[in-house]
N, C-alpha and C positions, 0 to 999 in steps of 0.2 A: 628305675625310678618308680616302680610299682608301689602304690600305697602313699606316695608323696604328692601333695598338691603342686601343680605346676601351672605356669601361664605362658602363653605364646605372645611375644610382642608383635604388633601389627607391622606390616611392610617388610621390605628387604633392605638390608644394609649393603652398600657397595664394599665396605671394609669393616671387619671386626678384628681388632687387635687384641691378642691375649698377652697381658703384661704391659706395664707402663713405665719401664725403665728407660735409659737413654736411647735405646734403639727405636722403640715404638714412639717415644716422645719426639724423636727427630722426624719420624714418619707423620706424626700428628701435626708438626709444624709445616711439613711439606703439603699435607692435605689442606690445612688452614689457608696457606698462601695460594694454593690452587683454587680453592673455593672463592677466595676474595676477588680473583680476577676472572672467574668463569662466567661465560655468557648465560649459562643455564643455572639451575639450582645447585650445582656442584655435587660432590660426592657425599652420600650419607654414610657416616662413619661413627664408630664407638670403640673405645678401648676399655677392657675389663681388667681390673687390677685387684689382686687378693688383699693387698695392704689397705688399711683404713685411710691412709693419706700417702702422699708422695714420700718416698724415701729411697736412698741409694747408698748402700754400704754404711749405714748410720753407725754401726759398731766400730768402724775404723776411722771416724772423723777425729783423729787425734790432733791435739794442739801442735801447731808447727809443721804438720805433715803437708807436703805439697804434692801436686799432681805430677805424673811422669809423662804427661802428654801436653803438647803446646795448647794454649788457650785458643789458637786458631782452628784446632780440630774440635770445635764445639758442635752444637746441634745442627748448624746450618751454613757456616761460612764457606766451606769447600763446595757447597752446592749453590749458594746464593749469598755472596758477601754483602749485598745491599739490604739484606733482611733486617728487620728490627727485632729479630730473635737471636742475634749474635751475642757473644760474650761481651764485646765492646759496647753494644747497645745496653746490655744489662749494667755494665759499669757506669755508663753515662746516666742511666736512670737512678742508680744508687749514689750518684755524685762522687764517684771515686775514680773516674777515668784518668784525670791528671795525676792523682796519687799513684795509680797503677803504673802509668808510664814512667814516673820518677823511680819506681821500684826496680826498673830495668830487669825484668824477668819474663820468661815465656811460660813459667809454670806457677799458676796461682795456688793459693792454699786449697787444700782439699775441702775444708769447710766452705770456702768461698765458692768453689765450683759446684758444690752441692746446693748452695743458696741460689746460684744461677739456674741450675736445673729445676729447682723448686719454683723459682720465679717464672720460668717458662711453663711449667706444668700448671701453675695457678692461672695463667692467662688462657690455658686450654681446658679449663675445668669443665666446659660444656661438652667436651668430647670424651670424657672419661667417667666411668662409674667405679668407685672404690668399694672395697668390701665385697668383692665378687670372686668366688672361687670357681673356675671353670672345671667341670668334672668330666666332660666328654664331648666329642664331635660326632655328628650323625650325617651320613650322606643323604641327600635328597635326589632320588632318581626320577627323571621325567622322560618317558619315551626312550629309555635306554641310555639317557645322557645324565651324567652327574651334574645336575643343574645348579644346586645350591648346597650349602653346608649349614646344618643346624648346630648352633653353639649352645650347649646346656651349661648353665652356671647356677651356683647356689649362693644367694645373698646372705651375708652374715647377719642381717637384721631380721631374717625370716626363717628360723630353724625349720628344716624339713621341706621348705618351699624351693622349687626350682623355676628358673626362667629360661625360656628357649628363644633365641634370636636367630634369624635366618640371614645368611650372607652369601654374596657372590664370591668374596675373597676373604680368607682368614690369614692373619699374620701372627704366627706364634713366636713371640720374643719373651719367653718366660724367665729369662735371666739364668744365672748360675746357681748351683747349689753346693754347699760345703762337702768336701771329701772327708769322710770319717773312716779311719782305719777299721778293718774288719774286727769284730769282737768288742769294739769300744762303744759305750753308751754315754752320751752327754748327760751331765747332771750339775748339781751346785758346785762341784769341785773339779769337774772336767768340762772345759769349754772349747768351742771352736772360736777362732779369732774374729769371725764375722759378728759375734755377739759381745765383743770385748767390753765396750763402754757400758752397755746395759748390765752386764754381769758384774763389773766392778762396782757399779752404783748400788747393787744389792748383795754384795759379796758377804759370805758368812765370816766368822772369826778367823784370824790368821795366827794361831799360836806357834806354828813352826817357823814363821818368818821366812818362807821360802816359796819360790815359784819355779815351775819348769815350763819351758817353751819348746815345742817340738816343731822343727821345720827349718829350712835353709833359704827360703825366699825373702822377698821384700817385706811381706806381712810379718814373718817370723822375726826379722831384724827390728821392725818397727815396734812390735809387741815387746820384745826384749828391751829395747830402748825406753819404751813407755813405762814398763814396770820398774826398771832400774831407777829411773828418775822419779817416778811417782811414789815409790815406797823405799825411801832412803835407808830404812833399817833392815830391809829384807835382802836375802840372797836371790839371785836370778840365775838359773841354770838354762843354758841354751843347748839343746841336743840336736845334732844333725849328722847325717852319714858322710858328708863331705869333710875334707880336712880343714876347710874354712869357708866362709861366705864367698861366693863367686860374684864378681862385679857384672852388672848389666852392661851390655854392649849397646850404647845409645849413640854411637858414632854416625856421621851423616850417611855414609854409604850403606851401612847395615840397616839404618832406619828406612831405607827405600823399600824394604820388604812390606812396610805398612802403606805404601802409596796406592792410590786407586788403580793405577795401571798394573801393579803387581798382582792384583786379583785376577785380571785378564790373563796374565802370564801363567799364574798358578792353575787356573781353571782349565786352560788349554793343555797343560802338561800331562804326560803319562804318569801313572801312579808312582813309579819308581823315582821320577824326578820330583814329584811332590814330597815324597818321603825324604829325599835328599835335601831339598830346600828347607823343609821344616827342621830337620836335624841340624843343618848348618846354622840356622838362625834362632834356635831355642834360647840362646843366651841374650836375645833381645827382650825376653818376657818371662820365661819360665825358670823358677828356682834361682833367681839372681837378685842382687841387691845394689842399690845406688852406691857408687864408690865413696861418696861423702859420708854416708851413714856407716859403711864398713870402717872407714878411717876413724870416725868418732868413737865407735864401740871399741876398736882396738886401743885407742888412746886411753879410754877409761880402764880397760883391763890392765894396761901397763902402769898407769898411775896408781891403781889400787895395789899392784905388786910393790911399787916403790914405797908406798905408805904402810905396807904390811897389813892391809885390811881388805882382802879380796872379797867382793860381793858378787861380781859379774864373772860367771864361770862358763867357759865354752867347752862343752863335751863333744869334741870333734870325732869324726869317724866312728860314731856311736849310734845306737838305736834303742828305743824303748821297747822292751820285749813283753812287758806286762804292767798293768796298773791295777792295784787292789786297794779297796777302801781301808783306811785306818781311822782312829779317833780324830775327828776334825781335820781330815785331810786325805791324801792319796799316797800310797807307797808305789813308786815307779821303779822297776828294775831296768837298769840301763846296761847294755852290753857294749864293750869296746871291741869293735869289729876286728882289728888286726890280731888280737890275742884271744878273743872270746871271753875275756874276764868280765864278770858281772858285779854290779854294786846296786844296793837298794838306797833310794833317796826318798825320804818322807817330805812331802810338800803340802802346802795349803791348797794350791791350785795347779792343775796342769792345763796349759793352753795349747791346743792343737792348731798350729798354723800350717795345715796340711793341704791347702789349696782348694780349688773349686773345679767343678766340671759343668758343662752346659746341661741344662735339664733335658731329659730325653723326650722329644716331641711325641713319641709313641705312647707315653703315659697319658696323653690327652686325646689321641686320635680315635680311640674306641672303635666303632664299626667302620670308621673311615680308613683304618689301617689296612683293611682288606683291598682297598682301591689304590694303595700307594706302592710304587715300584721300589725296588732295592738294588743297590750296586752289588758287585761281586763279593764284597766283604759284609754284606747284610745290612749296610747303612742305607738310610733313605737316599734315593737317587734324586738329585736336584739339578735344575738348569742354572744357567749363568745368572738369571735374575732372582735366584734364591727360591725358586718355586719347586715344590715337590712334583716329581713326575707321577702323574696319575694314570692308571691303566684304563683302557677302553676310552669311550667318548666322555669328555669332561669339559663343561663350560666353566665350572667353578675352579678355584685355585686355592692352594695352601702354600704359604711362604714360611720358611724357617731360617731367618737371617742369622740367628745366634747359634745354630746347631749344624753348621756346615763347614767347619774348619777343614775337614777332609777334602772338600771340593774348592773352597775359596781362600784357604790359607789362614795364617795366624791371626790376622786382623778381624776374623769373623766374630770373636767374642769380646773385642776391644773397642775403644772409643774412636780409633783413628778414622774409620770410614763410615761412621753412622750417618753423616750428612749426605755423602755421595750415595750410600746404599739406600737411604730413604728416597732419594730422587729416582733411583733405578727401579725400586719396587713400585713407587707411584706411577712411573711411566709405563711399567708393565701392566699395572691395573688399568690404566687409561687406554692402552692399546687394545685391551680385551673388553673394554666397556663401550657399547655402541654409542655413537654420537659424541665422542670426546676427542676427535682428531686434533682440534685446536689445543686442547689441554695437553695432549701428548707432546705436541711440538714445543709447548712452553716448558714442560717438565724436562724434556730432553735438552732444551737450550740451557736451562739452569744447571743440569748435570755437567754441561760442558764448561760452565763459567769458572770452574776451579783452576783454570790455567792449563788443563790437559790439552793434548793435541786434538783438534776438532775431528780429524779423520779417525783417530782411535776411539773417540767418544761415539762416533757414528757406528763404529763396528760393534759397540756394546749392544746388549738387548735394548731395543727402544723401550723405551720405557716412559750394635750401633752396631780396673783396675785402677778405675784409678790408674789404669795402665795405658799403654800406647794403643 
């Protein structure tokens, strides 16, 4: 930061959250509720978000698209069903509760769930600072003890200026980032689906009348559906290495992999069992599509064959081996894997629905990385309460709830457990904060309210796709 003006905020925060997506938003709700009932001044807390306003997967808020997770797995219900931050409380405030009940669904529209999240974020605006890019973390060592962490951020409204905030606990929930195949650069003609709606709104000319969608998961199928319906004069090519879309397993027993108790089981399991369970249940979330959408796309392919006007083309068992610019478009070379035969397709736009990965916490850790322990595979070592294991004496703590799938299972990057996880992290912070024993008991009590076995809850550390 040499040469840049900086300022140090006074005082010490109990919690600084990095990112303000559903995971840290759920934590903010938990902190707000704790502070409302605390006998003392409560926890001093702030969340730093790089976006200028709240937003969650805005590029995929497609008309008609629904959530793949029950509305009961909102920000708070599984932790505190009496909260006024529940999805049902939101519906009541929007005067749609009766209408939603009549709709007879567990899966709200994606736009509606985004509106719910934004509604909650607006109510917590006093806890968040938008337009803040966190650039690094610095350890603060006092008498050999890692006592605090300095969070260095760059405000978007002050070029070259940095702000330093000191915290006892830092919660890194920086969300997911798009996976882009090696050698590919996004531009006006090559998009990732995370930017779909924004890109379509400012799309250049489409003289070829042709789109290519790469990927085999839910997002790929939704993009294919959206482009096919939204551009009735265009061809849409869907390219994937599978022979066909694979249906998501959302059956009741399989969905238990997302239960709060499953996190306990996964964390306690040896590495080979963790790998086995993840492999068995990848079909609940990864590279799979809702069966209703699969059937609808197949129906359209068949109808177009009947009418002799095929526009929706499925290039199965195939991969894109190169993408080169042509006049007003992209030339994609597609290989049919069983034979190796290749063909060139000129398209106006290629949409990469190639998934996401959790942002690497080490990108933010800076000097603090030297104080973080690693497991045998070189990943951050974490405890059951999502806390990074720090070497030596450490009073401060860093939590990484969204980057610990290797330790906590498939639900780590999904919505299913954000409410329960927020209660666990808050309880862990309270346990480690002097003079908050009463608050800890309350937080632990709330974490048990989800209907879990109280004995199992006690065994936990005292103390979130639009997908599950």
